[in-house]
C-alpha positions, -999 to 999 in steps of 0.1 A, spaced: 416 388 -409 425 377 -444 401 358 -466 421 325 -464 422 327 -426 385 334 -425 377 304 -446 398 282 -424 381 294 -393 347 287 -409 358 252 -418 373 244 -384 343 257 -365 320 236 -388 341 205 -382 339 211 -344 302 216 -345 297 184 -366 317 164 -341 298 179 -312 264 172 -329 274 136 -336 286 131 -300 254 145 -286 233 124 -310 252 93 -298 246 103 -262 209 107 -269 208 72 -285 225 57 -255 200 74 -232 171 61 -253 184 26 -252 188 27 -214 152 41 -211 140 12 -234 158 -13 -212 141 1 -181 107 0 -198 112 -35 -210 125 -46 -176 92 -34 -161 70 -52 -186 83 -88 -180 57 -106 -201 60 -83 -231 85 -88 -258 105 -56 -261 123 -48 -294 136 -15 -307 104 -13 -328 81 -16 -298 101 7 -275 82 39 -269 114 60 -271 123 46 -306 89 41 -319 76 76 -313 80 102 -339 110 119 -324 130 147 -339 160 125 -350 161 144 -383 172 177 -366 208 165 -359 211 150 -394 199 182 -410 223 202 -387 253 180 -397 244 184 -434 241 222 -430 274 225 -411 291 203 -436 280 226 -464 292 256 -444 325 239 -438 328 232 -476 322 269 -483 349 277 -457 374 254 -474 365 268 -508 372 303 -496 405 292 -479 419 271 -507 404 280 -540 391 316 -540 415 343 -552 421 372 -529 405 403 -543 433 426 -533 434 458 -551 469 466 -560 479 502 -555 488 520 -587 524 530 -591 530 566 -600 561 579 -618 572 610 -599 605 615 -617 609 649 -631 587 665 -604 602 691 -581 598 690 -544 566 712 -545 550 690 -572 557 659 -552 543 675 -520 510 685 -538 508 650 -554 513 633 -520 485 654 -505 461 644 -532 473 608 -531 469 605 -493 435 621 -491 406 596 -489 385 613 -516 389 642 -540 404 674 -527 393 709 -535 420 730 -551 416 759 -527 421 734 -497 454 723 -513 465 760 -516 456 766 -479 475 735 -468 507 741 -486 505 779 -486 510 784 -524 494 812 -544 466 804 -568 489 809 -598 516 787 -584 491 759 -575 477 761 -610 511 757 -625 519 727 -603 486 711 -611 491 717 -648 524 698 -646 508 670 -626 480 667 -652 504 668 -681 522 638 -665 489 620 -661 490 619 -623 460 640 -614 428 653 -630 410 686 -622 372 685 -623 352 717 -623 327 721 -594 310 754 -595 335 781 -589 363 758 -579 382 726 -590 383 692 -574 416 674 -578 416 636 -580 441 609 -588 441 596 -623 
């Protein structure tokens, strides 16, 4: 999933959760009002206001939905920021100039290019079946063109892209 799509998903999910929270809060208020009406209906002689209703007067947890809405709105804002304003950090693949290389040079370069990490020089020789001298000449040409770099590791070389 791309960064823009991910941001939009976050924003939409946040908006849905905000609407659901507000709906459930409205439902809770309606149930509290009905409960107050029932209590007031039983106490005929008492004056019943929203301030004297036990369901509204008690220290309830009304702050939880408000806090949840604020938190979800902040999350939705982050999602919109990611979707609309944040640049994609896409790493562009470097373009290599392979003109002037023969078939064997291109083959060796592509093996190094397609490997996830560095490649041991002796593994390259095994894979393509070239002698040590031929592989050295090919790698010399690739290094001269600035395509690869050989790094000494003990008794062998590691070949990496430049």
